[in-house]
N, C-alpha and C positions, 0 to 999 in steps of 0.2 A: 839638839842632837842626842844628848844624854837621855832626855825624856823619851825620845823615840826608841832608842835602844832598850830602855827599861820596859817600855810597853811591849815591844816585840818579845823580850825575854819572858815577861809575865804571861803573855798569850801562849807562848810555847810551853810553859810550865803547866798551864791549865789544859792544853790539848794533850800533853803527855799524860797527865793524871787521868783524863777521861779515857784515853786509849788504854791505859793500864787496867781499867775496869772492864774492858771488853775482851772477848776471846773468839777466835775462829778456829775450827777443827776440820781437818781433812780426814775423811773416813771412807771405807769401802770394803768390798768383798770380792775375792777372786776365787771362783769355784771351777775346777777343771777335772776331767777324768774320762773314763771309758764308759760309753752308754750303749746299751743294746735294747732294741724294741722289736717285738714280734706281734703281729696282728693277724686275725683270721675272721672272715665274714662268710657265712653260708646262706645262700638264697636258693631254696629248692635243692636241686642236685648240683648246683654250682658253688664251689668254694674258692674264695679269693684270699691270697695270703700276701703279707708284706713284712719285710725284715729290714731293719736299719742297725748297723753297727758302726760306731764312729767315736773318734776322740772329740769330745764336745765340752760344753761348759754349762754351769747353772743347774745341775741335777738336784742337789740338796738345797741350794739357795741361789736366787738370781744374783749374778755378779753385778756390781754397781760401783759408782764413784760419786761421792757427795761432799758438800761443804755445809757446815752448820756453825752458827755463831750466836752469842748472847752478849748483851750490853747491860750492865747494872745502871739503872736510872735513879737509884736511891729510893729510900722509903719502902723497901720490899717490892719494888717494881723493876721489870726488866723487859727489854725488847729482844726478839730472837728471829732467826731465819733458817731455812733449809733449802738447798738446791741439790738435786740428785738426778743422775742420769744412769741408764743401763750400760753395761759393758758386755761386749762379745769377746770373751777371752780367747776363744778358739781361732779367731781370725784377726785379732788385734785392731778391732774397730770400736768406736763409740756408737751407742744407739743415739737417736735424736734426743737433744736436750728437752727437758720438761716432760719426758714420758713417764717419770716416776713421781717425783715430788718437787714442788717449787712454791714456797709460801713464806710469809713473814707474819709476825704477831706480837702481842703484848701480854705480859703475865703479871699478875699481882699475887704475891704470897698470901695464903690464907683464903683466897677466893677462887682463882683459876686463871685460864688464859683464853684468848680469842686469836684466830689466825685467818688469813685470806690467801687463796691461791689454789694450786693443784694439790689435793690432799687425799689421804686414805679415808674411806667411809667408816662409820661406826661399826658396821658388821665386820669389815676386814680387820680393824684394830682388835675387836673382840675375838675373832677367829685366831689371830696371832697369839693370843693368850691361852687359848683353850683347845688347840689342835695337837694331837699326840705326835704328828709328823712335822710340826712346826712349819706348815704350809710349804713343804718341799714341792718340786715340780715333777714328781714321778707319778706314774699310773698307780692306782690302788687307793686313792683317797676320794670318797664320794662328796666331801664338803668342798675341798679345793681341787675340783675336777678339771684337769687341764688337757683331756684327751677327747676324741670324738665319741667315746662310748656314751650310751644313754642319752642320745639327743635326737634319735629318729631321723638322722640325715639320710638322704637318698643313697649316698655311698660313704661308708665309714672311713674310706681312705681318701676322700676328697681333701681333707686337711690332715697333715701329718701331726703326730702328737706334739703338743706345744711345750717341749722341754725348754725351760728357761723363760717362758713367756710371762710368768707372773700374773696370769689371768685365769679366770674360772667361769664355767657356765652357771654356777650356783648363785652368784651375787655380783654386784658391781664393786670393783676393787678400789677405784679412785675416781674423783671427779675434778674438773677444772672450774674456774670461776666460782669458787666455793668459800663460804664463810663457816668456820667451825667455832664451837665454844666447848671447853672442858672444865669442869669444876675440880677443885681439890677434893680430897677424900674427907667426908664427914660421917662419923659413926659407922664406918665401913662402906658407905655408899659413895659412888662417883658417877656423875652424869656427863653425857656428851650430846651435842646437838650439831646438826649440819643443815645448811641451806645453800643451794646452788641455783644460779640463774644465768641464762645466756640467750639474749635476743639477737637475732641476725636479720637485718632488713634484706628483702629480696627485690631484685630489679623488676619493674613492671614492663612486660612485653606484650605483643599482640596476642600471644597464646596464654598469658597468665594474668590473673586479676590482681596480682600483687599480694602484699600482706607480710606477715612475719613468721619465721620459724622460731618457736619458743621451746627451749629445753630447760626444764626446771626440776627441782627436787628438794626433798627434805628428809631428815633422819633423826632418830633419837636412840640413845643407848643408856643402859644403867648397869653398872657393875656393883656387886656386893661381896665383900671379903669378910669372913669371920674365921679367925684362927687359920686352919689349913683348908678351908672351903672357899671356893670362888664360884659365884653364880652370875651369869650375864644374860640380859634380854635386850634385843635390838630390833628396830624396825626402820626401814627406809623406803621411800617411794620416789620414782622419777617419771617425768612426763615429757613426751616429745610431740608437739602439735604443729601442724602446718595447714592453714586454710586453703592453700593452693594445691593440696594433695588430697585425693579421695581414697588412699590406700586403706584397706580393711584387713589385710592379712598379717599374720605374725610369724616370723621366721622361727622355726623350732630350734635349729642349730644355734647355739648361743642364746636360746630362749626368746630373745627379743630382736626386732628389726623393723625397719621402716621409719616413717616420719610421724605417724599418729599412733602412739603406743603409751599405755599406762603400765608401768613396771613396779610391782609391789614385792618387797623382799623382807624376810624376817629370819632371825637367828637366835637360838636359845642354847646355852651350854652350861656345863658345870664341871669343875675339877676338884679332886680331893687328894691331898698329899698324905699318904700313909707312912711316910718316912722311907720305907724300903722301895716304894714305887708310888707313882702318881697316876690316878685313874681319871679318865676323860669320858664325857658323854656329850653329844652334839646333835642338833636338829636344825635343818635349814629348809626354807620354803621360798619359792619364787614363782610369781604368776604375772605374765605379760598379756595384756588385753588390748585389742584394737580399739582405739579411742572412738572411732566412728561407728563401731558395731561391737558391743560387748559380748556377742555370741562367738566371736573369734578370739581364742586365747591359747596360750601354751603354759603349762604348769609343771614345775619340777619340785619334788620333795625328796629329802634324804635324811637318814639318821646314821650315826656312827659312834662306836665305843672304842676305847684304846687304853693302853698303859705305856708308861715311860719310866725308866729306872737306870741308875748307875749300878752296874754289876760289880765293878771295881772302881777305885778312884779315877781311873783313866778310861774305862770302857763303859759306854752308855748304849742302851738299846731301847727300841720301841716296837709296838705292834698295834695294829688297828684293823677294824673290819666294819663294813657298813652296807646298807642297801637303800634302794629308793625306786622311784618311778617317774616317768614323764608321760603326760597325756595332753591332748589338745583337741579343740573343736574348731573345724574350719576345713581348709583344703586337705583332703586325704585323711583327716583325723588321725595323725600319727601318734604312736604311743610306744612305750617300752617299759620293762622293769629291769633293774640292774643290781649287781653286787660287786664288791671290791674289797681287797685286803692288801695289807702292806707290812713288811718287816724291814727294820733298819738298825744300823749300829754305827757308832762313832768311836774312834780310838783317838783320844786327845794327846797330841804330842806336846802341846803347851796350851795356855789360855786362849791363844789366838789361832792355832793351827790344829786341824784334825784330819784324819783319814776316815772315809766313810764307805759303807757298803749298803745298798738299798735294793730291795726286790718287791715288786707289786704286781697284782693281777686284777683284771676287771672282766666281768661277763655281763652281756646284755642279751636278754631273751625276749621272744615275742615282739621283735621290733617291727613296726609298721612305718615305712618312710612316707614322706609327703606324696610321692608318686604312687603309693599303695603297695610297694614291694615288701614282702615279708622276708625277714632274715634274722640271723643271730650273730652276735659279735663276741670275740674274745681277744684280749690283749694282755701282754706281759711286758715288763720293763725292769731292767736291772742296770745298776751303775756302781762303779768303783772309782773313787776319786779323792781329791784333796781340796779342802776349803781353808782359805786364809783370810782373816779379817784384820783390818788396820784402821 
């Protein structure tokens, strides 16, 4: 009996020691405020206008709730995980779980880490480091473009501006069923790699020959830091194939669509910290091609410059401007050229809470829709709100 009690006490002590070396953190962002949107499209003599004014959320940064943890495995090794879901702070609801991040991994100090699950892509991670607006969800950013401008859609008002969506037409933000690897920094260089794979069996019916739908992709990224200079280069490619589908068209809105598409994306950027301000330069390119007919494609390119600075210890401001174009070959051969700019400011009440004011505009000219309609587009967006992180 005494030996049994001693064994239980020893096991409890070991479990307690192991538990003391692990940690779990609850974190999140709540972003709320007043949002105003104005859009105008002109096709010939017809002008269509749209206006939205609302108390909403996620203008400066998408609201979210997450859990992350690490466990020290000894010898410089550790295990880690992240589970994160979106928040709709304006109507007190949770977004569907696993829509943002859900992964677990292993890290070795001095080498790097690997992780598996739903994760950000190399381009999105790089853009987060090199975007003057820090990937906010407002009109006026041609890199993290969250609105219908510059997509050649038949109706620019078919989809409302995606405030808080955390998505962009310029590149893929996150992927599921993904393995990533990230190195530690060596001589200023840090590398990232991504591989994603998803095979889904299809039921054989009288009208289908059966087969599999294969969604796969890979990506590479390289960051170089030297004193106050950061340079990043990234490339990623995704493929969706289905032997049971003969689709050859590529949807221009959102750049890619369908079940037989090759989607190639690249991103290059640099930042330099002058002390009084930080300067930014960015370039992004995306081309989606029908896998069964390489003559059908949609391509989007854009470049942007900007600055960000603390005017006082508590007042931060940024400005950015960019331009780009979309062109395609296929149904209607839609195309457009576009420009956008944005101004923003934060007033920091504390390290975790700030007030913000953001204004942005975008213009698209010579727009040709898939249906062949010619029109021009203009949009403006402003927001005043409060962001709290925890």
